[in-house]
N, C-alpha and C positions, 0 to 999 in steps of 0.2 A: 584540509578534511573533505571531503566530496559526500554530499548529503543527496538523497532521493525523496521526491514529493510526487506521487502518483496518485492523481483525480480520475474517480472514475461516478458514473451515474447508475443506482440501484433504485427498482420500483419500490417504493414503500411498503407494498403488499409481502415483498420478498425480504424485507431488512433482518427478519429476526433469523432465516437460514442463512444468509450470507455472512450476518454477523457471525454466527457460528463456525462457516468455512473458512471466514477470515482470520478469525483468531487462533484456529488451529494451524492453519497456513503460517501466520505468522510465529505460532510457539514453536513449531517444527524448525523455521529458520535461525530462529534464536537457538534452538538444543543443536544445532550443526555449527554454528557461529558462535561461542563465545564472545561476549562483549559487545554481539549486534544489539542494537535498540531498533524495536519495532512499535509503531503507534498508529493509530487508526483514531482519524477524525471525519467528522461530518459537518456539512452546514447545519444550522440551526433551523433553517426555512426548508420548506420542500417545495416542489413548483410542479403542477401537476400531475401530483402523485408521484415524484420522484426524487431521490435525495442524491447528494453529492456528497462524495465519500471521499477521503484522502488519507493515504497509506505513507508514512513517515520511516526512513530508514537512515540510520547512523553510525558509525562505529570509531573509534579512536583514529584508527588509522585510513579512515576514510571508506564509502563504498566503491571499488572497485568496479571494472566492466563484467568479471567474472562471476561476482556476487550480484550484479544486477542482472544478468543473465538466468542465475536461478532464480531470483526473486519472479521475473517474468514467466520462468517455467511453473514455478510453484503455482503462482496467480491464474493457471490456466483453471485450476478447482475453482475458481469464482465465474467462470465463463456463463454457466447455468443463468447466472443473475445481472448480471452486465448489459445495460441500457447504453449500447456503444462500446467504443473503444477505449480502454486505460490509456491515462496522457503523462509520460514520464516525464518530469524536469529536474534537472540537476543546480545544484547550488554548491559555491564553494565559499569561505570566508572573504570579506574583503582585505585586503595587505594593506596596512599602515604604515 
């Protein structure tokens, strides 16, 4: 099960607008992909008026490259508020 963790920075002054845009983006992705779980988190502290946010995506069958590309395309809606690039990390469960 492949999960995506995508982090980026948003100016605190833009947080309310960015939050609405990110929520709408994730709602649209969930509507197109039943079973997709999408979460939005942020670090509790701010630094120099900037917050660090993280999107988390998971699905029972894993998030494949096609869906990952769709998520990246949908995230273009956030570009007016980004303070630098989005960074995508991929994790899979440890096998025992």
